[in-house]
N, C-alpha and C positions, 0 to 999 in steps of 0.2 A: 700618238695614242697612246703608245706604252705609259710616257711621260705623265698623260692626265690619267689614267688609271692608277700610275702609282702616286700623282697627286689624293686621289679619291682614297686609297689605303692611307693616306697618310690623314686626312681629315676624317675618317670613319673611325680611326685610333682616337686621334683628338677628341672627338662626339665621346667615345667609351669612355674615357678617363675623366672628360669634364662632369657626365652622366654617373660614374662611377656603377659600372652595369653590375659589378658583383652587390655590392652596395641595395643596389635595387632588386635585385632579385631576390636578395634576404628580408628584404622588409615587404614585401610581396610574402613570400612563405609566413613572416609573423602577422599579417594583417588576414592573412586565410587563415591560418589558427586561430586568428581572435575570433573572427568571424563565424567560426565553425561549434563556436562554444554555445550552450545551450540559452544562456541570459543575455546573448549578446544585443538582441532587440528591446531589450527590458529598457532602453534609454534610447530612446526613438529618434531626436537630435543628434546627439552623439554617435549613435551607429549607422545613421546617412550619409553623417561626413564621413564615416571611416570605411565606408564601400564608396564612397566616392573618390576618395584615397585612393583605395585599392584600383580601382575602373581607370583613372589615370596614369600610375605606376605601370598596370600592365600594357594600357595604350603605349606608353613612353617605349617599354623593351619589347612591345611588339614591333613597332617603328624602327627601332634600332636593327631588331635579327633580321626584317626585312629589308633593310638596305642592305646588310651585310651578305644576307642571300643572292641579292642581286647583283653585288659587285663579284662575288663568290663566281655566280653562271657567268657575265661579261669575261671574266679572267680567261674562262674555261672556253668561250666560244672564240673570243681571239687568238687565244694558244692554237686552237685548233684551223681556225682561218689563216694565220702564219705557218703552222705545219705543210698544210693541203695547200698552198699559195691561194687560196678562195676567195676569192673578188667580191663576190656576192656577199660570203660570211663578213669581212672585213666592214662591208656597208651595212649590214645588221649591225656589227659590233658599234658601228662608230654612230648608229641613231641612237643603238641602247643606253650607248655613253652621254649621249647628250639629254636623253630623257634622266637616267641617273643621276648628273649636275644637277640639272632643276631638282631635283628629289632632297639632295644635300643640303641645296640653298633651303628649303622650303623646313625642311630637318633642324638646320643649324637657328631655326629662328625660335622653333618650339623647345629646342634642349635647352638653348638661352632663356626661354621664357619661364619661372619655377616656382613665381610664385601665385598665391590662391584668386589672384583677381588678373591673371596674365592676358588669359583668354577669353575675357567680359569684352563687349562692347564697349563705348565711352562717348564721354563727353569732351570735346575740343573749347576752350574760351579763349577768345583772343581781345583783350585791353587796351585801346592806345594809351598811354603814357606820355613822358614830356617830350616836347616839341611840337605841341599846336596840332594846328593843319595839316604839316609833315608826319607829325604822331598820326593822324586818322588815316591819312593815306597809306602809311607803312602797315596798319593793321588792315586794311584792305588787301595788298599788295599780299599779307601773310595768309589772311583767310583764301586767296586764292590758292599757295599755293602748298597749303596742306588740302583743299579740296582736289588739286591736281593729282597730290600724293595719292590720295585716299584710290583715284578713278584707276591707276598704274598698279596699286596694289591690290586690287580687287574689294576693294571696302564701297561698302555704301555709305554714302555720306548729303546730309540733308541739312541744312540753316534752320533751326528752331526760334533763335530770336537775333534779330541783328538792329543795332540803333545806328542810325546814319549819321555824318558828321555835318556840321554847320555848313561848311564850303564842299567839302570831298571827304570824299574815305569814309569810313565807317567808327563811331565812338567803341562799339561790342558787336562782338557776335560769339554764337554757341553753336557749332558743328555737333549734329548727334552723328557718331560715325558707329558702321554696322560690321561685323566682320570678325572670323576666330583671329583671336590674338590684336584685334585691335588695341586697347588698351597695353598691354605688354609691349608692343610696337610703340606705342606713341606715349608713353608714359616720361620719356626721358625730354620730350620737347618742353617739358613744365619749367619756365623760366623767364627770364627778360631778355630779349630779342632786341639786338640795337643796329640800324642804321645810319651809314655815312654815304652821305651823294650829294651832289649840285642838287640844290631843294627849286622843284616844277615852278613853286608859289612863290619864290623872291626874285623881283624885277631885276635885282644887282645880281643871280647867277650866284650867289656865295653856298659853300659848303654848309651843313646842317649837320646835326646828329639828331636823331627819331629812337624812341622807344615803346615797344609794343609788350606785354606782358601775356605769356601762352599761360595755360592752367589745364592739364589733361587729367579726369577723376572718371572710375570704372562706373559704370551701370551695374547695379544692385537689385537684387530681389526687393520687393517690401519691407518682408519680414527680417531681413538681412541691417536697418538702422529703424532704429523706434524713433517716431514722432509726434508727438503730443499734440493734438488739436487746438490745446489753448496757451503751445506756447510760438503758435503761427500768427503772423499779423497778414491777411488778405486783400490784395486790392484790385480792382479793375479799372482798366483804361482804354483810350484808344490808342490803335496802333499807331506807331510815328512815323513808318515805312509805306511803302509802296506793298500792295497786298490785295487788292480788291476792295470791291464797294463794302462788302460785307465786315470788312475791318474796320472801314473810316466810319462809318453811321453807329456801330456798336460800341461797348466798350468789351472785345473779346478778349482785349490784351490783358494779363494777367502777373501780378508783382507780389511776391510770397517773402515778407520776412519774419529770418527763425530768431526771435527775441532772444534767445539763450546766447546766441553764439554772434548775433547781427549779420551773419551772411542775409544778403538779398538774391533773388534769383528773379527774373523776369519771362518771359512767353509769350510771344505774339504775333507767333507765325502758323499758327494751328488755325482750323478753320472756324472754332467753337469755341467759346469760354472754357467749355467744359476740360476740352482737350487741351487745352494752353494752359491749364491747372496742374493736370495729369503729368503734362510732360515738365512742366517749373517744378513738381515736387519729387520727378524721378533726377533733375536736376541737382536737387536739393540733398536727396538721400544720397548721391554722387559725392558732395563737397563733406558732407558731413562725416562718408567714409573716409573720402582722403583727411580729412581732419583726423581722426583716429589712427589712421596711417598714420600719418607724419608725427605724432606724438609717441607710437609705439617707434617707429625708427628713432625721431629725435633720442629718447631712452636707450637705446642699442649704441648712438654713435657716441652719446658721451660719454657711454663706458668705454666705447675704443678710445676716447679723446681725438675724434674726427668729427666734430659737428660742423655741418658745412653750413655757410649761408645761403640761403636761398631767400631772401627777404628782395623788396622791391630796390632796383639800382645795383643788384649785381646780375652783369647778362651772363648768359652763358655761351652767346651766340652773336659775332659781330658779321654783318651786310655790309663788306665796304665799296661801293662804284666809284670812289673818287679819295685819292687821287692815284690809285690802282684796282685793279678790281681783285676781291678777294672774300671767301667766306673762311670763318674762322670758329671751330669749338673752342670755347675754352678749358674744360674740364679735360679734353681729351688729347688735344692738341691738333685734331684732324684739320688741316686745310684743302678747299679746293677753289681751285681759280676760276672755274667756270661758273660766276655766277648767275647768268641767264640762265643757266640746265637748275640751278640749286632750286631758287625761285619758280618754274616751272615743275617745280615739284623731284627734284632728282634728290633724296633726303638718305637713303640708304649708308653712305658713308659715316653720315652722322650717326645715326642709329647702329650700326653695325658696331663700330668704335665705342659707344656710349653702352651697348648692352655684355660686350664684350668684359669692359673694364668694369663692369657690376658683377662678372660670373667670376672674375680676377678677385674681387673684395670679396665675396661670398669665401673662395677657397681659402683664401687665407686667413678668413676668420673661423 
C-alpha cells in the first residue's frame, strides 16, 4: 500500500514537470489580464480563441490540483489508519487508492494531449494495400481491432463507409469515433500496418505479407476549413454493400472529389443521400485539416532536420503471426507477444509509448 502511494506521488511529480505547473499558472494570469482589457472583444474570433485557451488552461490546472489534494488526503487517511491500527480505515484507504490510480491514468492521457484538436472526435479510415485478398482480409481485421479498442476505451464508433472486397475482407472502411480525446489518443495509429502470417487463402499454406494503411483525422467545425462549392465534384451511386433495400434501390451513396487536392471521399452507410453528403463533407473537412497540419509539421521538422517518412510502404507496426508471435511498433520499439490480445483491441502499450515519445520531443524543442 505504501509503495503504491509513493508511486502515485512520483507520478504526480512527473505530471507536474511535464505540464510545467508554474508556467501554466503564469499563462493563466497573463490571459486573465489580457481578457480584462476594455477592447478585448473588439476582435471576436481572436477573443473567442483566447477565452477557450484560458478555459482549457484552468481546467488542466484544476485537474492537477484536485489530484494533488486527493493524494494528500489519502496519505493522511493511511497514516491515521496505521497509527490507530484501524482496519476499516485501511479498507477505505485501499478503495480510495484504487479510484485515485484510475484518475491518474485518465489524467495521464489529458496531460500528454495538448494539441488543439486532440480533444476532438475523429474519423479513422482503413485502406487495403499490397497483398490482394490477404490485404483486404487484413483491413477487415484492423477494422475489428479498432472497433474493439473503441468499445473498451468508452468511445462510440460507427462505420460511415465500407467497401467490401471481391472475395473476402474490405477494400476500405471509415469509422466515425466519438468521445473526449478520441483524436488525440488514436492519431498515432496513422501509417502503414504490416501483417505476416500463413495465408488462409493459399492452398499451399505459404507465408504471406499484407499491408493496410490507417489514417486518423480530427472532426472539425464547418467554419474551420473553407470548402468552396465550385471545388467539389459530387456524384451519387448505389451502395455496394449490405444495408437495407433503401440503399440498393436508390442512389443514396455519395462520392465527393475535392478538385484542387484530388481527395476523394465516399459515404454510403447513412439512410439518405443528404445524410451521406453531410457525412462525406465532414470527412473531407477532416482530411483537408489533416493536410494543413501535416504541412505545418513538415516545415517544423525540416527546420529541426528530422523529416519523417510517412509515405506508403513505411510501416509503423508489424503484426507477425508466423513463424513466431509478436507485434512490434517500429517507432517506439515497443513489443507485445500476445498478438491475439492486440488484435482484440489491447493497443494501450503502443499508444502510451507513442504519446510519451511525442511529449519528450516537444520538451526537447
